[in-house]
Residue, then its C-alpha position, 0 to 999 in steps of 0.5 A: x500500500x503506497x504511503x499517504x501523501x500530504x495535501x498540496x498547498x492549494x488544498x491546505x489553504x482552500x479548506x480554511x474558513x477565511x479562504x473557502x471562497x477565495x480565488x486561489x491560483x493553484x499554479x502559483x501555489x504549486x510554484x511556492x510549494x516547489x520552493x518550500x525549502x525557503x518557506x517551511x519552518x521559517x518564522x513569520x512576524x505579524x506587525x501591528x503598529x498604531x498608524x491606524x485602527x486594527x482588529x483581528x480575531x487571531x491577534x490581540x490589539x495594542x495600545x493606541x500609541x505602541x508605535x506611533x507615526x508623526x508627520x512633520x508636514x501634518x497632512x501636506x505634501x507638495x508632490x500629491x502623487x496620483x497613487x496616494x494624494x497625501x491620504x497616507x499622512x492622515x492617520x499620522x500625528x502632526x509634529x509640525x515643529x520640533x517642540x511638538x514632536x519632543x513634547x508628544x514623544x516625552x509624554x508617551x514615554x512617561x505615560x505609556x512606556x513608548x519604545x519607538x516611533x516613525x517620523x515621516x511627512x509630505x515631500x517637496x517638489x523634488x521628493x525631499x523632506x526637510x528633517x534637519x531642524x528635528x535632529x537636535x530633538x532626536x539627539x536629546x530623546x535618544x540621550x535621555x531614553x536610549x531604548x527608543x527606536x527611531x525610524x524615518x521615511x527619508x524620501x530622496x536624499x544625499x550622502x551629507x544628509x544621510x550622515x546627519x540622520x545617522x549622527x542624530x541617532x536615527x536607527x532605521x531609514x526607509x525610502x521608496x525605490x522606483x524602477x521605471x522613469x515613466x512611473x516617476x514622471x507620471x505617478x509622482x509628477x517628479x522630474x528625477x531619474x531612476x538613478x537618483x533613487x539608487x543614489x539615495x539607497x547607496x547613501x543610506x547604506x553607507x551609514x550604520x543605520x538599518x536601511x529598509x527600502x520599500x517597493x510599491x507593487x502596481x505603482x504604475x496605475x495598477x500595472x507591473x512595470x518597474x518592479x523587476x528593476x526596483x528589485x535589481x536596484x535593491x539587490x545591489x546594496x547591503x540593505x537591512x530588509x525590504x518592505x513590499x506594499x501594494x498600491x491601493x486604488x482607494x486613495x487615488x482619483x476614481x478610475x485612474x488605478x486598477x487593482x493589481x491581480x493577486x497572482x501578479x502581486x504574488x509573483x513579485x513576492x516570490x521573485x523578491x524572496x529569491x532575489x533577497x534570499x539572505x535578508x528579511x522581505x516584509x509585506x507592509x501596511x498598504x494593500x487593498x482590503x477585503x478578499x484581495x487582502x486575504x489572498x495577498x496575505x496568504x500568498x505572502x506566507x506561501x512565498x516565504x516573506x518574513x513578516x506582514x503588517x496588519x495581517x488579514x483574518x485567516x493569515x495565522x491559519x495559513x502560516x500554521x497550515x504551511x508549517x510556519x511559526x508566528x509571532x506578533x510585534x506591536x511595532x512598525x514592520x521595519x523596526x522591532x520594538x515593544x512586546x513580542x507574542x507567540x501566536x498559536x500552535x501548528x495545526x497538524x496536516x492530515x495526510x491523504x490516502 
């Protein structure tokens, strides 16, 4: 009598309650299963920072200010890119002066034991953000509270300004890498070459900061255009980790963006895992909601990504079904701060006759 076979990954996921009506791509999941040596047993981290409200039946919530994001421009952005229209800044806490940032952070340290925060803001017309006047505040905060982890969205910058970030005590620098000149021009309304994005990445990597580039999948109006080149750029530099996000048409002008098909998104996940094999690849906060999100998150687990921010219901069950131990972190996916919680126990896989 032949030995029983374990069910294929597509079969394992199709029986999960949260995915029972999901349009899962069996061919894509078969490709993930063939690369299972990069996936099975690999831990995955579910990050739940407080940039927006979050609830899940699989994970507990975190305090309102576990890892807050501050915007130095409040809701303002001169670029007003087509994919975002500055709406991503709306849930962030305004910090339009250094005094405002320092007051808020010190209050949160005193009252809630703050462990880290993200500093961000809208860009000027050259996709730059002026953080210089905030660096003395960061220096004081780091001196008085050495446990604080500080992350910054750098936007485009140069070697001099990257060194200023490093000297101030910034722990983590993040920036978007765009691989297609037409995307920079049409979506970002920016007249700067792809080379400027790679130069920024190189300048940041020439510091002691942890450098975490982001790639927006479907940034060119929902189509896959510059993602492969962006992965090429990232793979050429000694980054700390890579964050992938998926464009959200909800933020854009109606009718301008399509939602990237989940299989196309999953293919980028799989390629990123192969290209950045020795570093963490994470799925960040931004991606479409609903069933698209459930499938996207399942594909992220199957492709071997190392972390997911704000995971959809059922994602923990996917991790358990594919043999991946999971933890929860109350922090931005790009930095590790706060309390780490082990999640669930592995669900045994029943062999098929």
